[in-house]
C-alpha positions in Angstrom: 101.0 151.4 156.7 101.9 147.9 155.7 99.5 145.3 154.5 100.2 142.7 157.2 98.5 142.5 160.6 99.4 145.1 163.1 101.3 143.6 166.1 100.4 145.0 169.5 102.2 144.4 172.8 101.3 141.1 174.5 99.8 143.1 177.4 97.1 144.3 175.1 96.6 140.9 173.4 95.7 139.5 176.8 92.7 141.7 177.0 91.6 142.9 173.6 89.4 141.0 171.2 86.7 138.4 171.3 87.2 134.6 171.3 85.0 132.4 169.1 81.6 132.4 170.6 80.2 129.3 172.3 76.6 130.4 172.2 74.4 133.1 170.5 75.1 136.6 171.7 77.8 135.6 174.2 81.3 137.2 174.0 84.0 135.8 176.2 86.3 138.6 177.3 89.8 138.0 178.6 91.2 139.8 181.6 94.8 140.3 182.6 94.6 138.3 185.7 94.9 141.2 188.1 93.4 140.6 191.5 90.7 142.5 193.4 91.1 146.2 193.7 92.4 147.4 197.1 90.7 149.8 199.4 93.2 152.6 198.7 92.6 152.4 195.0 88.8 152.6 195.6 89.3 155.8 197.6 91.6 157.2 194.8 88.9 156.3 192.2 86.1 158.1 193.9 88.4 161.1 194.6 89.5 161.3 191.0 86.0 161.3 189.7 84.9 163.8 192.3 87.7 166.2 191.6 87.1 165.9 187.8 83.4 166.6 188.2 84.1 169.7 190.3 86.6 170.8 187.7 84.3 170.3 184.8 81.6 172.4 186.5 83.8 175.1 187.9 86.7 175.8 185.5 84.5 177.0 182.6 83.0 179.6 185.0 86.4 180.8 186.0 88.4 180.8 182.8 86.4 179.2 180.1 87.3 176.1 178.2 87.2 176.1 174.4 88.0 173.1 172.2 91.7 172.2 172.0 93.3 172.0 168.6 96.8 171.0 167.5 96.5 171.5 163.8 99.7 173.0 162.5 100.4 172.1 158.9 103.3 169.8 159.8 101.0 167.8 162.1 98.2 167.6 159.5 100.8 166.0 157.1 101.2 163.0 159.5 97.6 162.1 160.4 94.5 163.4 162.1 92.7 162.5 165.3 89.4 163.9 166.4 88.4 163.7 170.0 84.7 163.7 171.0 84.1 164.7 174.6 81.4 163.4 176.9 78.1 165.2 177.5 80.0 167.8 179.5 81.3 169.3 176.2 84.7 170.9 175.9 86.5 170.6 179.2 89.8 169.9 180.7 89.1 166.2 180.5 89.2 166.1 176.7 92.0 168.7 176.8 94.0 166.1 178.8 93.3 163.5 176.2 94.7 165.8 173.5 97.7 166.7 175.6 98.3 163.0 176.4 98.5 162.2 172.7 101.0 165.1 172.1 103.2 164.1 175.0 103.0 160.5 174.0 104.6 161.3 170.6 101.6 161.2 168.3 102.9 163.2 165.3 99.6 164.0 163.6 97.0 166.7 164.1 94.6 166.5 167.1 91.3 168.3 167.4 88.6 168.3 170.1 85.2 168.6 168.4 82.5 169.7 170.8 79.4 168.0 169.5 77.2 169.0 172.5 74.7 171.9 172.9 77.5 174.0 174.4 76.8 173.7 178.2 76.7 170.9 180.7 73.4 172.3 181.9 71.8 170.8 178.8 73.2 167.4 179.4 69.8 165.7 178.9 69.8 167.1 175.4 73.4 166.0 174.8 72.6 162.5 176.1 69.2 161.8 174.5 68.7 164.0 171.4 69.5 161.2 169.0 68.5 163.1 165.8 70.6 166.1 166.9 73.5 163.8 167.7 73.3 162.1 164.3 73.5 165.5 162.7 76.6 166.4 164.7 78.1 162.9 163.9 77.5 163.7 160.2 79.6 166.8 160.6 82.4 164.8 162.1 82.2 162.3 159.2 82.4 165.3 156.8 85.5 166.6 158.6 87.2 163.2 158.2 86.4 162.9 154.5 87.6 166.5 153.9 90.9 165.6 155.6 91.2 162.3 153.7 90.7 164.1 150.4 93.5 166.5 151.2 95.8 163.9 152.9 95.2 160.5 151.3 96.8 157.5 153.0 97.4 159.3 156.3 96.1 157.7 159.5 92.8 158.9 160.9 91.5 158.1 164.4 88.4 158.9 166.4 88.6 158.9 170.2 85.3 159.2 172.0 84.8 159.5 175.8 81.5 158.6 177.5 78.7 160.1 175.4 81.3 160.9 172.8 81.9 157.2 172.4 78.3 157.0 171.1 78.8 159.9 168.8 82.0 158.3 167.5 80.0 155.2 166.4 77.3 157.4 164.8 80.1 159.3 162.9 81.5 156.0 161.6 78.0 155.0 160.5 77.7 158.3 158.6 80.8 157.5 156.5 80.0 156.1 153.1 80.8 152.4 152.5 84.0 153.2 150.5 85.5 155.2 153.3 87.5 153.9 156.3 89.4 155.4 159.1 92.4 153.7 160.8 90.7 153.0 164.1 88.2 154.2 166.8 89.0 154.2 170.5 86.0 154.3 172.8 86.7 155.3 176.4 83.8 154.3 178.7 81.2 154.7 176.0 77.7 155.5 177.1 76.2 153.0 174.6 74.0 149.9 175.2 76.1 146.7 175.4 74.2 145.0 172.5 74.4 148.0 170.1 74.8 146.8 166.5 78.5 147.7 165.7 78.6 146.1 162.2 78.5 149.3 160.2 81.0 151.0 162.5 83.4 148.1 162.4 83.3 148.0 158.6 84.4 151.7 158.5 87.7 150.9 160.2 90.9 149.3 159.1 92.1 148.2 162.5 88.8 148.0 164.4 87.0 149.6 167.3 88.7 149.5 170.7 86.5 149.5 173.8 88.0 150.4 177.1 85.5 149.7 179.9 85.5 149.3 183.7 83.1 147.5 186.0 83.9 150.0 188.6 82.1 152.8 186.7 79.0 152.4 188.8 77.7 155.9 189.2 77.8 157.0 185.6 77.5 154.0 183.4 75.5 151.6 185.6 73.2 153.7 187.8 73.4 156.8 185.6 72.6 155.2 182.2 70.0 152.9 183.8 68.2 156.0 185.1 68.9 158.5 182.3 69.5 156.2 179.3 72.4 155.7 176.9 73.2 157.7 173.7 71.1 155.2 171.8 68.1 155.5 174.2 68.4 152.3 176.2 68.0 152.2 180.0 70.7 149.8 181.0 74.3 149.5 182.1 76.5 150.8 179.3 79.2 149.1 177.3 81.7 151.4 179.0 81.0 149.5 182.2 80.2 145.9 181.1 81.7 145.6 177.6 79.9 145.1 174.3 78.0 141.9 173.5 77.4 140.4 170.1 73.8 140.9 169.1 71.5 137.9 168.5 70.9 136.4 165.0 74.2 137.4 163.3 75.4 135.1 160.4 78.9 133.6 160.3 80.4 136.5 158.4 79.1 139.1 160.9 80.3 137.0 163.8 83.8 136.9 162.2 83.6 140.7 161.8 83.0 141.1 165.5 85.8 138.7 166.4 88.3 140.3 164.1 87.6 144.0 164.6 86.1 144.5 168.0 88.8 144.8 170.6 87.8 145.1 174.2 90.0 145.9 177.2 88.6 145.7 180.8 90.2 147.9 183.4 93.1 146.4 185.3 95.1 147.7 188.2 98.1 148.0 186.0 96.4 151.1 184.6 96.5 152.8 188.0 100.3 153.1 187.5 99.5 155.4 184.6 97.0 157.5 186.6 93.8 155.7 185.7 92.0 154.5 188.8 89.1 152.8 186.9 86.4 155.4 187.4 84.5 157.3 184.7 87.1 160.0 184.3 90.2 158.0 184.7 90.3 157.2 181.0 90.9 160.9 180.3 94.0 161.0 182.5 96.9 162.6 180.5 99.5 160.0 181.6 97.2 157.1 180.8 96.5 158.4 177.3 100.2 158.9 176.7 101.2 155.5 177.9 98.3 153.3 176.8 96.4 154.9 173.9 99.1 156.6 172.0 101.2 153.4 171.5 98.1 151.7 169.9 97.8 154.5 167.4 101.6 154.6 166.7 101.7 150.8 166.2 98.9 151.1 163.6 101.0 153.8 161.7 103.9 151.3 161.4 106.1 152.8 164.1 107.7 150.7 166.9 106.3 151.8 170.3 107.4 151.1 173.8 104.5 150.3 176.2 103.8 151.1 179.8 103.6 147.3 180.4 107.1 146.6 179.0 108.8 146.9 182.4 106.6 146.1 185.3 109.4 147.0 187.8 110.3 150.3 186.4 108.9 153.5 188.1 109.2 155.3 184.7 107.7 153.3 181.9 109.9 153.2 178.8 109.3 155.7 176.1 108.7 154.6 172.6 111.6 154.2 170.2 111.1 156.3 167.0 111.8 154.9 163.6 112.5 158.0 161.6 109.1 159.6 161.4 109.7 163.3 162.0 108.1 164.8 165.1 106.0 167.8 164.3 107.3 171.0 165.8 105.4 172.3 168.7 104.5 175.9 167.9 102.0 178.2 169.5 100.4 178.6 166.0 99.4 174.9 166.1 97.5 175.2 169.4 94.1 176.9 169.8 
């Protein structure tokens, strides 16, 4: 990776990041100017969430659903991404995230780490057992450090969905000060909006990316207000309303937030990639392939094509490779 700033597609630049603050604790977020969601998209959103919930509950009873791993040696030689599921644990949602990275051309290893108690029936424990979650986060941090010791200078990413977004932050906080990963991508994180991100931000080279949707009403507005967030707050989560800068930060910490916290609200453009803006849309395989994978590839120094490059095309352009070998897809690399 080069020493200069990473350049992202202008479509992302219009949404990510925080502008200089005008007042204490206020973060101005930019949107992409897309208009109000249509009725058809609302129906698709609720149907997508409903189908995913049924699938999460039913599929493990029918065929089981163990953690997904693409960890062949040729992949490990080109980077490592750990995916942290929501409070449902290993499911086809996080399997879709892993497959989306592979189909999008991410050349490194991908592993879903199930940090939960092993069953969705224990979701209150998964959501609110902070000490247990910190213990699991420390295991994730240890896995990252072990990988970095064996493969120095290779990119490392954490992707956390819903409750896994909170565990991703805890894992970053568990890293020692001298350790950094490339970036963390939070998908609808079930974390309070004013959660102190300073330690997590400092453990990344390219920052923490927060994908959030105001349409996530059932899970991250009503749900976390009733049941609480991963950090124990009864409020709408940052996965629904975005992160806010805590009160009382000095100038250096405010600059840290401005430079390393990148926030992207949901836009209707994402529906073209299968994400309808509900809680589960962020785990759509096509969305991961066309929106998340290019971010990771750009940070690794490769040129990437983005889903927003051609708004008129029915088939978004695929990224152009710059010589980095694609790891062979073998059955031995998938578990």
